[in-house]
N, C-alpha and C positions, 0 to 999 in steps of 0.2 A: 504494500500500499504506500502511496505517495501523499505526503502532507503539504498543503499549500496554504499560505497565509492569506486571510480574507480581511479586507478593510471596507469601510463604508457604514451603512445603516446597522448591519448585524455583524460586527467583527468576530473573528475566531479563526478556525482552521477548516480546510476542506480536504477530505480523504478521498483519493482517487485510486482506482485499481488500474495502473498503467503498465504496459510491458517494458521490458528493458530494451534500450535502443540498440539496434543492430545496423552497422555501417552499410551493409549490402542493401537492406530494405530502404534505408534513407537515400542511398545512391539511386536506386531504381525509381523512386517516386520523384526526386528532384530532377533526374534526367528526363522523365516523362513530362514534367511541368515545363521545363525549358524548351523541350522539343515542340510542345503545343504553342509556345509563344513565338516561335520563329515564323516570320511572314512568308518566307519561301518565294520572294519576288525576283531573285537573281535571275538574269536572263542574258544570253549571248546570241549572236547571229551566226548561223551556219553559212557555208559557202553559197548556199542557195538563197540566202537572205541579204547578204551584203550588197551595197550599191557599187558594183564593178562591172566592166564589160564582160560579156560572155564569149568574146572572140578568142580563137586560138592564137597563142603568141607568135608562133612561127611553124614551119613545116615539121611534120613528124620525123622525117628522115633528111639526111643530107647536110645538116647545119653543123654537125659535130657537137651540138649541145644536148643536154638531157631532154627527154620527152616531156613536154608540158602541155596543159590544156589552156585554161584561162587564168587571169590574175586573181580570181577569188579563192584560189586554193589556199589552205591553211598555212603553207610554207612561206607565203608572201606577206609583206607588211601591208595591212589593210585588208587581208583576206579573211575568210570566215574562221570561226573558232572550231576546233575539233573537240568533240565531246565536252563542250562547255555546259554550264548549268542552264536549266530551263525552269520556269515557274512550277512549283510542286508543293505539296503539303507534307510537312515533317511529322504530322500528328500520327500517333498510334494508340492502340487500346491497352490500358493497364487495368487488371481486375479491381473491382471496387473494394474488395477485402484488403488488397495490398495498399490501396490509397488510404483507407481508414487506418490501417496498421502503421503506415508511414507517418501520418499526422500524429497519432497517439505516441509514437516513439520520439518524434521531434519534441513534443511537449514534455515527454518523460525526461529527455536529455536536459532540457532547461530546468525542470524541477530538481533534477539531481544536482545541478549547479546552484540552486537557490535563486534563480533568476525569473521566477514566475510570481505574479501578484494578481490575486483574484479580487474583484471589486464588486461590492453589493450596493451600487448607487453612487454616482460621482457627485451629484448635486452642484453642478456648475452652471454659470450664466451664459456660456458661449464665448467668453472673452479669453484671449490668450494669457492675459495677466493672471486671471483666476486659475487657469490650468497650471501655470508656472508655480503659483503658490501651493496648489495641491500636490504637484510633483515634488517640490522641495520638502513638503511635510512628510512624504513617504520615501525619502532618500533617493529621488530621481533628479539629478542635477544637470543632465545633458551630456555627461561624459561618456555615456553609453547610448547606443541607438535603441529606441523603444518601438515595439510592434504593438500598437493599441487596437484591440478588437472589442468593439462595443456597438450596441444598438442605440446608445444614447446620442441623439443628434447634437445636443449642446456640447458634449464632451468632444465629439469629432470636430465641430466647428471651432472649439477653443484650441485644439491641438494641431490642426492641419497646417497652421502657419509656421510651425517649428520644423527646421530641417532635420532634427534628430528624432522626430516622431513620424511614424507611418501609421495613419489612422484608417481603419476599414471597418465595415459592418461585419456582423457575425458570419455572414455567408462568405466573406473573403478570407476567412482563416485557412491557411494552407501551410504545407510542410516547408516549402522553400523559404517563405518569408519568416517563419519562426526560427529557422536555422541561421538566416543572414542577419538577424538582429540579436543584440546581446540580452535584451530584456523583453519579456512577454507580459503585457498588462491586458487582462481580459475580464469580461463580465463573468461572474460566478456561474451563471446559467450556461454560458458557452463552454466553460471548462467541464462542467458536469455532463454536458452532452457528449464531449469527447471521451470522457471516462466510461459512460454507459454504452457507447456504441459498440464496444468490444467486451463488455462485461461477461457475457455468456461464454464466449470462447476462453477468456482468461480464467473464469471460474473452473472450467473443465481442465485447463492446463494446471491450475493450482491443485485440483484433486489428483491429477496424475502424478504431479511432483510429490504430493503428500503420500500417495501409495508407495512411490519409489523410496521415499525417506523411511516409511514404516518398515518396508522389507529390509532396508539396510540396518535399521536399528533393532530388528528382531534378534532374540538370543540365538547363539550359534546352534544350540541343540535343536531349537525349533526349525531352523532353516535346513538342518541335516537330518531331520526326522524321517525315518524310512516309512514308506507306505505299507499298510498292513498286507500280509501275504494272502494271496488268493489260493484256496485249496484246489488242487487239480482233481479232475475226475479219475475214478479208478482206471487202471491200465486196461482191464478187460473191456470196460465200456468204451474206452477210447478206440480199442481195436475194432469193436463192432461198428463204430461210426466210420472208421476208415474203410472197413469192408463194404459198408453200404455205399460210401462215396466212390469206391473203386469198382463197383459193379459196372461191367461193360454195357454200353448202349448199342443195341443191335441196329446196324445201319440199314437203311432201306435198300432193297435190291435195285441194282443199276439196270436201267433199260438196255435191252440188247441192241448192239450197234447194227444198224442196217447197212448191208453191203450190196452195192449195185451189181446186177448180173454182169459177169465178165471181168470183174475187178480181180478175182483170184488168178486169172490167167496172166496177169502182168508180172507174176513172180517168176515165170518161166524166162530164162536167159534168152535174150535176142528178140523178144516180142515187144515191139513198140506200140504206141497208142493207135496208130493207123491200122496196123495188122490186127491188133486186139479188136478194134471196131469191125474189121472185115470178118473175123471169126465169129463174133457175136451175130453179125448179120446173116452168117451161114448157119446159125443155130448151135454153134459150139461155144458153150458158156462155162463149162467146168473142166477140171483136170481129167476126170474120167472120160468125158466125151472127147477131149483132145487126144488122150492115149489110145482110144479106140479108133480114131480117124486114120485113114490110110494116107500115103504120100500123095496119091492122085487127088483125093478129096480136098486135102489141104491146098494143093496147087490150084485146083479149080476155084476154091473159095477166094484166094488172093487175086487170081486173074479176073474173077467176076467183079471184084472191087476196083479193078483198073490198076493193079500192081503186078510187077513181074515176080516170078517165082524166086525163092531163096534157097541156096544149097543146104541150109540147116533145117529144112522142114521136118526131116525125119527125126532129128534130135529133139524137136519140141515134144513129140509124142513120148519119147523115152523119159524126158525130164518130167512131164506131166504124170507119167505112170508112177515115178518115185513119189511125187507129191500126193497123188491119189492114195497110195499105200501108206503114207505117213513116214516114209524112209527119208528123213532129212539128210542123213549122212551120205546116202547114195546120191541124192540130188546135188549136194555140194561137190562131191567127188566128180560127178559127171560134168558139172558146170566148169570146174577148174580144168578138167581135161580138154573140154571144148575150147576154152579160152586159151589154153596153152597151145593147142593145135593151130588156132588162128594166128597166134603170134609167130609160130614157126613159118607158116605160109607167108606172112608179111615179111619176115626176114629174108626168105628165099626170093 
């Protein structure tokens, strides 16, 4: 709690719950205030706006000089400015909570220095002479700059002629002016409003600090007290629970994969997609049918599809016979033999 001296009709002291001043918060609020005050009217002319001729200086080639356009280029005296300032707004948004906090911290910093005076009624007639007498009575001799915040019209009229006093109404109270003046003289109601605007949050912060202090001050035995042990369930019961959890869940039967007719024939070495389609068109769709087919029937099926006969037609039936009987080893051996024979023929 901060204590402020009150003068006027009901003298005494004013207790305010103000936060401790933090440099960074004050910097943010002051920087925001000064940015809002900037007029942003600085303006320069670009090369398109200066009053110069647009004629090209000389020919692009043949002169031995650098290539140039017109005299309004930024490299020439009297030319346009490159990337110069243009009218703009420097204003930006600062959260209201930060603004209120910055004002409260500015007042708090002056209270900590004993440079705040709360007034409960000035009772002045609006003349500068009367304000000087009032200021001298309360220890204000003009050696320090005073920021006067009041809604009393007579007090503002009496003080505004003094160069060491800045007098504003209550709505003009701000963080920057509080910090740039050595003394703050304000109505009691104005200071109460500053204190109550953050009371709820400060109360919460005080409660949190109080809890933290209580935990630190607690006896060591209390802070290290062990939690009561929780009795475990019997081992047998635990095993039963595990058994129930580990029970396998029967998976749903997978749907049988549909195989198009003739797809199984593609496993036979040497049968490509075109020949496979030709055999299906001839009614040969399985390994058994291919094994039972003769050399002449296979040759006729290919010729009917517009393809010439192949010297390995007889081996297809042999391979299909192995596959139809389920003899995978025989199928692999025959395939390797055929592949090896073709390689020898190619080498020859």
